[in-house]
C-alpha positions as CSV (number, residue, x, y, z in Angstrom):
1,M,4.5,22.6,-25.5
2,R,6.8,19.5,-25.8
3,S,5.2,16.2,-26.2
4,Y,6.9,13.1,-24.2
5,H,5.2,10.3,-26.1
6,I,5.6,6.9,-27.1
7,S,6.6,6.7,-30.8
8,R,8.5,4.6,-32.9
9,H,11.3,7.3,-32.9
10,N,11.7,7.7,-29.1
11,S,10.4,4.7,-27.2
12,F,9.9,4.1,-23.4
13,Y,11.7,1.0,-22.1
14,A,12.3,-0.7,-18.9
15,I,15.4,-2.7,-18.9
16,G,16.4,-4.8,-15.9
17,L,16.7,-8.0,-14.0
18,S,15.4,-9.7,-10.7
19,Y,15.2,-12.5,-8.6
20,K,13.3,-14.4,-11.1
21,K,16.1,-15.3,-13.3
22,A,19.1,-13.8,-11.4
23,D,20.7,-15.2,-8.1
24,A,22.0,-13.1,-5.5
25,E,25.8,-13.2,-7.0
26,V,24.5,-12.0,-10.5
27,R,22.1,-9.3,-9.0
28,G,25.1,-8.3,-6.8
29,K,27.1,-7.6,-9.8
30,F,24.4,-5.2,-11.3
31,S,23.4,-3.7,-7.8
32,L,23.7,0.3,-7.7
33,D,24.3,2.5,-4.9
34,V,23.4,6.2,-5.0
35,P,26.6,7.6,-6.3
36,A,26.4,5.1,-9.1
37,I,22.8,6.1,-10.0
38,D,23.7,9.9,-10.0
39,R,26.7,9.1,-12.5
40,I,24.1,7.1,-14.7
41,M,21.7,10.0,-14.5
42,V,24.8,12.6,-15.6
43,Q,25.8,10.2,-18.3
44,A,22.3,9.7,-19.8
45,K,21.7,13.5,-19.7
46,E,24.9,14.2,-21.7
47,Q,23.7,11.7,-24.2
48,G,20.5,13.3,-24.7
49,V,18.1,11.0,-22.8
50,D,15.4,13.2,-21.6
51,G,13.6,11.0,-18.9
52,L,15.1,8.4,-16.7
53,L,14.3,6.6,-13.5
54,V,16.6,4.1,-11.7
55,I,15.9,1.6,-9.0
56,S,18.3,-0.8,-7.3
57,T,17.0,-3.3,-4.5
58,C,18.1,-6.6,-3.2
59,N,15.9,-8.2,-5.6
60,R,16.2,-6.2,-8.8
61,T,18.0,-3.4,-10.7
62,E,16.0,-1.5,-13.3
63,L,16.2,1.4,-15.6
64,Y,13.0,2.9,-17.0
65,G,13.8,5.7,-19.7
66,F,13.4,7.0,-23.2
67,A,15.9,5.9,-25.9
68,Q,16.0,5.1,-29.6
69,H,17.1,1.5,-28.5
70,P,17.1,-0.4,-25.3
71,F,20.8,-1.1,-25.6
72,Q,21.6,2.6,-24.7
73,L,20.1,1.8,-21.1
74,I,21.6,-1.5,-20.9
75,K,25.1,0.2,-21.8
76,A,24.5,3.0,-19.1
77,L,23.8,0.0,-16.5
78,C,26.9,-2.1,-17.3
79,D,29.2,1.0,-17.6
80,E,28.6,1.8,-14.0
81,T,28.5,-1.9,-12.5
82,P,31.0,-4.7,-12.6
83,G,28.6,-6.9,-14.6
84,S,29.2,-7.2,-18.5
85,V,26.5,-6.8,-21.3
86,E,26.8,-10.7,-21.8
87,E,26.0,-11.5,-18.2
88,F,23.2,-9.0,-18.2
89,Q,21.5,-10.3,-21.4
90,E,21.6,-13.7,-19.9
91,V,19.2,-12.7,-17.1
92,A,17.5,-9.7,-18.4
93,Y,14.1,-8.4,-19.4
94,V,13.5,-5.6,-21.6
95,F,9.9,-4.1,-22.0
96,K,8.9,-1.5,-24.4
97,N,6.5,1.3,-24.5
98,H,2.8,0.0,-22.8
99,D,4.5,-3.2,-21.7
100,A,7.0,-1.1,-19.9
101,I,4.3,1.1,-18.3
102,S,2.6,-2.3,-17.4
103,H,5.8,-3.8,-15.8
104,M,6.3,-0.6,-13.5
105,F,2.8,-1.0,-12.3
106,K,3.3,-4.6,-11.5
107,V,6.7,-3.9,-9.6
108,G,5.3,-0.7,-7.7
109,T,2.3,-2.5,-6.4
110,G,4.2,-5.4,-4.8
111,L,2.6,-8.0,-7.5
112,D,6.4,-8.8,-8.8
113,S,8.0,-8.9,-5.4
114,Q,9.9,-11.9,-4.3
115,I,7.3,-11.9,-1.4
116,L,3.9,-11.3,-2.8
117,G,2.7,-7.8,-1.5
118,D,6.0,-6.6,-0.2
119,F,5.5,-2.7,-0.5
120,E,9.0,-1.7,0.3
121,I,9.7,-1.2,-3.4
122,I,7.1,1.7,-3.5
123,S,9.9,3.8,-1.5
124,Q,12.5,2.9,-4.0
125,I,10.4,4.2,-6.6
126,K,10.1,7.4,-4.5
127,Q,13.7,7.5,-4.1
128,G,14.3,6.9,-7.8
129,F,12.0,9.7,-8.9
130,Y,13.4,12.3,-6.2
131,R,17.0,11.5,-7.8
132,A,15.7,11.9,-11.3
133,K,13.9,15.2,-10.3
134,K,17.3,16.3,-9.0
135,H,19.1,15.8,-12.2
136,E,16.2,17.1,-14.2
137,M,15.5,13.7,-15.6
138,A,11.8,13.6,-14.6
139,N,10.1,14.8,-17.5
140,P,6.0,15.2,-17.3
141,F,5.8,11.3,-18.7
142,I,7.9,10.0,-15.9
143,E,6.5,12.0,-13.2
144,R,2.7,11.4,-14.1
145,L,3.6,7.5,-14.4
146,C,5.3,7.4,-10.9
147,N,2.4,9.5,-9.6
148,A,0.1,7.0,-11.1
149,V,1.8,4.0,-9.7
150,I,2.0,5.3,-6.2
151,Q,-1.7,6.1,-6.2
152,A,-2.2,2.2,-7.4
153,S,0.0,1.4,-4.7
154,K,-2.0,3.2,-2.1
155,R,-5.2,2.0,-3.3
156,I,-4.2,-1.7,-3.2
157,K,-3.1,-1.2,0.5
158,N,-6.2,0.4,1.4
159,E,-8.8,-1.7,-0.6
160,T,-7.2,-5.3,-0.5
161,E,-5.3,-7.3,1.8
162,L,-2.4,-8.0,-0.4
163,S,0.1,-7.0,2.3
164,S,-1.9,-8.3,5.4
165,G,-0.3,-10.4,7.8
166,A,3.9,-10.6,8.7
167,T,5.5,-11.6,5.7
168,S,8.7,-9.9,4.6
169,V,12.5,-10.9,4.2
170,A,12.8,-9.8,7.9
171,F,10.0,-11.9,9.3
172,A,11.0,-14.9,7.0
173,S,14.5,-14.7,8.6
174,V,13.0,-14.7,12.3
175,K,10.8,-17.5,11.0
176,Y,13.8,-19.6,9.9
177,I,15.7,-19.0,13.3
178,L,12.4,-20.0,15.5
179,N,12.3,-23.0,13.3
180,H,16.0,-24.3,13.6
181,V,17.4,-22.9,16.6
182,S,16.0,-24.4,19.9
183,D,16.0,-22.7,23.4
184,I,16.4,-19.2,21.4
185,E,15.6,-17.0,24.4
186,N,19.0,-18.0,25.9
187,K,21.0,-17.7,22.5
188,N,23.3,-14.5,21.8
189,I,22.4,-13.0,18.6
190,L,24.4,-10.3,16.6
191,L,23.0,-8.0,14.2
192,F,25.5,-6.5,11.8
193,G,24.1,-3.8,9.8
194,T,21.1,-1.5,10.8
195,G,19.5,-0.5,7.4
196,K,15.6,-1.1,6.8
197,I,16.2,-4.8,6.7
198,G,18.4,-5.1,9.7
199,R,15.9,-2.7,11.6
200,N,12.8,-4.9,10.5
201,T,14.6,-8.1,11.6
202,C,15.5,-6.8,14.9
203,E,12.0,-5.7,15.7
204,N,10.6,-9.1,14.5
205,L,13.4,-11.1,16.6
206,I,12.3,-9.2,19.9
207,K,8.6,-9.6,18.9
208,H,8.7,-13.4,18.3
209,S,11.7,-14.8,20.3
210,N,11.5,-13.1,23.9
211,N,15.2,-12.8,23.5
212,S,17.2,-9.7,24.9
213,H,20.7,-11.1,24.3
214,I,20.9,-9.0,20.8
215,T,23.9,-7.1,20.1
216,L,24.0,-4.3,17.5
217,I,26.8,-3.4,15.3
218,N,27.0,-0.6,12.3
219,R,29.6,1.0,10.7
220,T,28.0,4.2,11.9
221,R,27.7,3.6,15.5
222,A,25.1,6.3,16.2
223,K,22.6,4.5,13.7
224,A,22.9,1.4,15.9
225,E,22.4,3.3,19.2
226,D,19.3,4.8,17.8
227,I,17.7,1.4,17.3
228,A,19.2,0.0,20.3
229,G,17.8,2.7,22.5
230,K,14.2,1.9,21.5
231,F,14.6,-1.9,22.6
232,H,17.4,-1.4,25.3
233,L,20.1,-3.7,23.4
234,T,23.8,-3.4,23.5
235,V,25.9,-1.6,20.9
236,K,29.3,-2.5,20.0
237,D,31.8,-0.7,17.6
238,Y,32.8,-1.8,14.1
239,G,36.1,-2.6,15.5
240,D,34.7,-5.3,17.8
241,L,33.0,-7.5,15.1
242,Q,35.6,-10.2,14.9
243,T,35.0,-10.6,19.0
244,E,31.5,-10.4,19.0
245,I,31.2,-13.2,15.9
246,R,33.1,-15.5,18.4
247,K,30.5,-15.0,21.1
248,A,27.4,-15.3,18.8
249,D,25.2,-18.1,18.4
250,I,23.4,-16.5,15.5
251,L,24.8,-13.8,13.0
252,V,22.5,-11.6,11.0
253,V,24.2,-9.7,8.3
254,A,22.2,-6.9,6.7
255,T,24.8,-4.3,5.4
256,G,24.7,-2.2,2.2
257,A,28.2,-3.0,1.4
258,Q,29.3,-3.8,-2.2
259,L,31.8,-6.4,-1.1
260,P,31.6,-9.1,1.3
261,T,32.2,-7.9,4.9
262,V,32.3,-11.2,6.5
263,S,34.8,-14.0,5.6
264,K,35.9,-17.4,6.8
265,A,39.2,-15.5,8.5
266,L,36.7,-13.4,10.8
267,I,35.3,-16.7,12.4
268,Y,36.8,-18.7,15.2
269,S,33.8,-20.2,16.4
270,K,34.0,-23.5,18.5
271,K,30.1,-23.7,18.8
272,P,27.5,-23.9,16.1
273,L,27.0,-20.7,14.2
274,L,24.0,-19.9,12.1
275,I,24.6,-17.2,9.8
276,L,21.9,-15.4,8.0
277,D,23.1,-13.3,4.9
278,L,20.3,-10.4,4.2
279,S,22.5,-8.4,1.8
280,V,22.7,-7.8,-1.8
281,P,25.2,-7.9,-3.1
282,K,26.2,-10.9,-0.8
283,N,27.9,-9.8,2.3
284,V,29.2,-13.3,3.5
285,S,31.9,-14.9,1.6
286,D,31.1,-18.5,0.4
287,D,34.0,-19.9,2.2
288,V,32.5,-19.8,5.7
289,R,30.8,-22.9,4.4
290,E,34.0,-24.6,4.6
291,L,33.7,-24.5,8.4
292,D,32.2,-27.4,10.1
293,N,30.0,-25.9,12.5
294,V,28.9,-22.8,10.4
295,T,25.5,-22.8,8.7
296,L,25.0,-20.2,6.0
297,V,21.6,-19.2,4.8
298,H,21.0,-16.7,2.1
299,L,18.1,-14.0,1.4
300,D,17.0,-16.2,-1.7
301,Q,16.5,-19.2,0.2
302,L,14.7,-17.4,3.0
303,S,12.4,-15.8,0.3
304,R,11.2,-19.0,-0.7
305,I,9.5,-19.7,2.8
306,T,5.9,-19.6,2.2
307,D,3.0,-19.8,4.9
308,D,-0.7,-19.5,5.3
309,T,-0.1,-15.7,5.0
310,L,1.0,-15.9,1.2
311,T,-1.9,-18.1,0.4
312,K,-4.1,-15.5,1.7
313,R,-2.7,-12.9,-0.1
314,K,-2.8,-14.6,-3.5
315,A,-6.7,-14.4,-3.1
316,F,-6.4,-10.7,-3.5
317,I,-4.2,-10.6,-6.8
318,P,-7.4,-10.4,-9.1
319,K,-8.8,-7.1,-7.1
320,A,-5.1,-5.8,-7.2
321,E,-5.1,-6.3,-10.9
322,N,-8.4,-4.6,-11.4
323,I,-7.1,-1.7,-9.6
324,I,-4.2,-1.3,-11.3
325,E,-6.2,-1.5,-14.8
326,E,-8.3,1.5,-13.5
327,V,-5.4,3.6,-12.6
328,K,-3.4,2.5,-15.7
329,K,-6.3,3.3,-17.9
330,E,-6.6,7.0,-16.7
331,F,-2.7,7.2,-17.1
332,I,-3.1,5.9,-20.9
333,K,-5.9,8.4,-21.7
334,W,-3.7,11.3,-20.3
335,L,-0.8,9.9,-22.6
336,E,-3.1,9.6,-25.6
337,T,-4.4,13.1,-25.0
338,R,-0.9,14.4,-24.6
339,K,0.5,12.7,-27.7
340,F,-2.1,14.2,-30.3
341,A,-3.0,17.3,-28.5
342,P,-0.4,19.5,-30.4
343,V,-1.4,18.2,-33.7
344,I,-5.3,18.4,-33.1
345,N,-4.7,21.8,-31.8
346,A,-2.7,22.8,-35.0
347,L,-5.4,21.4,-37.1
348,K,-8.0,23.5,-35.4
349,E,-6.1,26.5,-35.8
350,K,-5.7,25.8,-39.6
351,L,-9.2,25.0,-40.0
352,N,-10.1,28.4,-38.1
353,T,-7.7,30.1,-40.5
354,M,-9.7,28.7,-43.6
355,K,-12.9,29.4,-42.1
356,A,-12.1,33.2,-41.3
357,E,-10.6,33.6,-45.0
358,E,-13.9,31.9,-46.8
359,I,-16.1,34.1,-44.3
360,D,-14.2,37.1,-45.3
361,F,-14.5,36.2,-48.9
362,H,-18.1,35.3,-49.0
363,S,-19.1,38.4,-47.0
364,K,-17.7,40.4,-49.6
365,K,-19.3,38.3,-52.4
366,I,-22.8,37.7,-51.2
367,S,-24.9,40.9,-50.2
368,D,-27.3,39.6,-47.6
369,F,-24.6,37.1,-46.1
370,N,-25.4,36.3,-42.4
371,Q,-21.9,36.3,-40.8
372,D,-23.2,35.1,-37.1
373,Q,-24.9,32.2,-38.8
374,A,-21.7,31.3,-41.0
375,E,-19.7,31.5,-37.9
376,I,-21.7,29.0,-35.9
377,L,-22.2,26.6,-38.8
378,S,-18.5,26.6,-39.6
379,E,-17.6,26.3,-35.9
380,R,-19.7,23.4,-35.7
381,I,-18.2,21.5,-38.6
382,I,-14.8,22.2,-37.4
383,Q,-15.8,20.7,-34.0
384,K,-17.0,17.6,-35.7
385,I,-13.9,17.2,-38.0
386,T,-11.2,17.4,-35.1
387,K,-13.7,15.0,-32.9
388,Q,-13.5,12.7,-35.9
389,F,-9.6,12.8,-36.1
390,A,-9.2,12.7,-32.3
391,N,-11.5,9.5,-32.1
392,H,-9.3,7.9,-35.1
393,L,-6.2,8.6,-32.8
394,K,-7.6,7.2,-29.9
395,S,-8.4,3.7,-31.5
396,A,-6.2,1.0,-30.3
397,E,-6.0,-0.4,-33.9
398,V,-4.3,2.8,-35.5
399,D,-0.7,3.5,-35.7
400,T,-0.8,6.8,-33.9
401,A,2.7,8.0,-35.2
402,D,1.9,7.1,-38.8
403,S,-1.5,8.9,-38.6
404,L,-0.1,12.0,-36.8
405,E,2.6,12.1,-39.7
406,L,0.0,12.1,-42.4
407,I,-2.5,14.6,-40.7
408,Q,0.6,16.9,-40.6
409,K,1.6,16.3,-44.2
410,V,-2.1,16.5,-45.4
411,F,-2.9,19.7,-43.7
412,Q,0.7,21.2,-43.7
413,L,0.8,21.8,-40.0
414,E,3.5,23.7,-38.1
415,I,3.9,22.1,-34.5
416,D,5.2,24.4,-31.7
417,S,7.7,21.8,-30.2
418,K,9.1,24.1,-27.7
């Protein structure tokens, strides 16, 4: 049985960047679409990496994987994105072993989200795991860790109110519109892009503004029609984008494009136009700010909108952290057992061999030798010895890698590493 463990030879790292230090422009440089994630997986596999998970959202890009040095993972990311290693290192974080495990729990349970308690990230972790599995990069450690994070996330949703109330990027954008635009029910709203954020924004707009003058445009018309059908909205072709922008009072851009799709050249508005860019990388060029009647607001500004909902949510952080600790403890227990189980089993086998030899030797030498009693006594001693070693290896103060090495040397153990 192969042991995927945390050791000084093969460490588990989390490398990445997030909204905390990297603005939308920098995050955009390191954003990964599905084909790029697949290429990273293929490359890493060729280089001997045996466990890797990649997530890329509008707020963060992260790689979780096994490597001798975190630079292997950093290089894998930079090779597939326009961003350089130097740019990455200015805003990056690198977590190792237990810190990397803790970081994934924090991210996956919404405690590290730009809007506290935003659980969108857990679906990204599930997708990342699916891609890892597809490329045979989800080793038992990665699989168990992802399942533990998903379990913690479910429990926090069910047992706390960390995600209560309507607070998300989509809600924040609608709140911004309601606070800054008067006579909202009579304004023309154009929504460009109908992914998850676009869809949520659309639902929030209808719910909170009583506006039915909403037009949807998406590169794939069928997706826009699917959403429009639910709410009786208008759908226009991608080719009509410029014409529709001219008619709009509010433009919400929520596309997944890697380059800006809306620029100054597309806009000929003679009336005030509010543009909300909910995309990472940015999908609206900064040059639109040069137009007098255009106001451009980006996702990062919207995410700073805090309200009573967030204040209420903060009260549930300690409870969420307790749940994380419980689930994490179970995972660490599994990990520790997995780490030293092969050595303890090999030690038990070695001691059993010694026992058999000794019992055989003494049964020939001693005339009234009681083999059954000797078996029972020896077995109990072996159990106690192996338990002592297991307790020693579980101790937090112990360097497990060094101890395992020493046990193997002292007892000349051969570990099956298949």
